[in-house]
DOFI-705644 format. One record per atom (N, C-alpha, C): z, y negated, x; residue in one letter. Coordinates in steps of 0.1 Angstrom, whole numbers, plus 5000, padded with zeros to 4 digits. Layout:
ZYXa
...
REM end
This chain:
101005985733x
099906085732x
098606005729x
097506025736x
096305965733x
095306055725x
095606175724x
095006265715x
095906385713x
095406495707x
096306605704x
096706685716x
096006675727x
096306755739x
096706675751x
096406545752x
096606465764x
097506345761x
098506325770x
099406215769x
099606145782x
100206035781x
100605955793x
102005915793x
102705915805x
104005865806x
103805725813x
104205625807x
104005485812x
105305435818x
105205345828x
106305275833x
106105125832x
107205045831x
107004905830x
106404845843x
105604745842x
105004685854x
106104605862x
106004615875x
106904545883x
106304405887x
107104315891x
106604185895x
105704205908x
106004295917x
105204325929x
103904375925x
103804465915x
102504525911x
101604405905x
102204325897x
101504215891x
100904115901x
101804085911x
101403995922x
100204055930x
100304185933x
099204245941x
097904245933x
097904265920x
096704265912x
096104115911x
097004025909x
096603885908x
096003825921x
096503875932x
096003835945x
094703885949x
094203995942x
092904055945x
091803965939x
091303875947x
090303775943x
088903835941x
088703955947x
087404025946x
087204085933x
088204105925x
088104175912x
087904085900x
087104135890x
086904055878x
088204065869x
088303985859x
089403995850x
089504135843x
088404195840x
088404325833x
088904425843x
088504425856x
088904515866x
090404495868x
090904375868x
092404355870x
093204415858x
092704405846x
093304465835x
093404615836x
092304675840x
092304825842x
093204865854x
093304785864x
094204815876x
095604795872x
095904695864x
097304675859x
097704795850x
096904835841x
097304955833x
097405075841x
096405105851x
096505215859x
097705225868x
098205105872x
099405095880x
100605145873x
100605125860x
101705155851x
101705305846x
100705375849x
100605515845x
101505595855x
102605655850x
103405735858x
102805875860x
102405935849x
101706055850x
100806085837x
099906175839x
099106215827x
099406365825x
099506405813x
099806545811x
099006605799x
098806735800x
098106805789x
098906925786x
098407025778x
099107135774x
099507225786x
098807215797x
099007315808x
099707245820x
099407125823x
099907065835x
100306915834x
101006865844x
101406725846x
100706685858x
099906575857x
099206525869x
099806395874x
100506405885x
101306295890x
100706225903x
099906305910x
099506265923x
098006205923x
097806105915x
096506045914x
096505905920x
095405865925x
095305725930x
095105635919x
095205505922x
095005405912x
093505405908x
092605435917x
091205435914x
090905555905x
091505675907x
091305785898x
091905755884x
093005685883x
093505645870x
092605545863x
092005455871x
091105355865x
089905435859x
089405535867x
088305615862x
088605685849x
089905735848x
090405805836x
090305705825x
090905585827x
090905485816x
089505445812x
088605435821x
087205395817x
086505495808x
087005615808x
086405725800x
087105745787x
088005665783x
088705675771x
087905615759x
088105665747x
087505595736x
088305475732x
087805385724x
088505265720x
089805295713x
089805395705x
091005435698x
092105485708x
091705565717x
092605605728x
093205495736x
092305405740x
092705285748x
093605195740x
093405175727x
094305095719x
095705155718x
095805285719x
097105345719x
097905305732x
097205295743x
097805255756x
098205105755x
097305025749x
097604875748x
098804855739x
099104945730x
100304935722x
101504925731x
101505005741x
102605005751x
102904865756x
101804785759x
101904655765x
102404555754x
101904575742x
102304485731x
103704495727x
104304605730x
105704625727x
106704625739x
106204575750x
107104555762x
108204455758x
109404485763x
110404385761x
110104255769x
110404145763x
110204015770x
111303915766x
111503825775x
112503725774x
111803605767x
112503545757x
111903425751x
113003325748x
112703205749x
113603095747x
112902975740x
113402925729x
112802815722x
113602685726x
112802585731x
113302455735x
112902355724x
113902285719x
113702175710x
113902045717x
113001955714x
113001825721x
112401715712x
112601595716x
112001475709x
110801425717x
109701415711x
108501375717x
108601225721x
108501185734x
108701045737x
107600955732x
106401005729x
105300925724x
105400895709x
105800995701x
105800975687x
107200985680x
108201015688x
109501025684x
109701135673x
108901235673x
109001345664x
109801465671x
110501535663x
111201655668x
110101765670x
110101825682x
109101925685x
109902045691x
109202165691x
109802285698x
108702355705x
109002425715x
108102515722x
108902645726x
108202755724x
108802885728x
108202935741x
109102955750x
108703015763x
108803165761x
107803245764x
107803385762x
107203455774x
107903535781x
107403605792x
107103515804x
106603565815x
106403495827x
105203395826x
104303435818x
103103345816x
103403205812x
104403195803x
104803055799x
105402975810x
106003035820x
106502955831x
105502915841x
104402985842x
103402955852x
102102895847x
102102855834x
100902795829x
101102645830x
REM end
């Protein structure tokens, strides 16, 4: 729920969705964030109706009109997404110290 009357049903982002957003070279980073979030909105509902048949552009417009507090509630969905993580322990070849690195999510594998 983003306020007392309006809520969103979110779905997890797919790899295909993420790839399409990243391949859009004409968009700024902020536009990509809004498109990524809009792609994950399954529907918007209020006390009277459920709105399922909206375009990504309409959902982006909806997101652009939210308050910071409302938008933060949506971002909480992303902060709590399940992710795979693995800690790798190794010996640094330069200083012979024990080190570790944690790989978390797909970003760690592509950076």
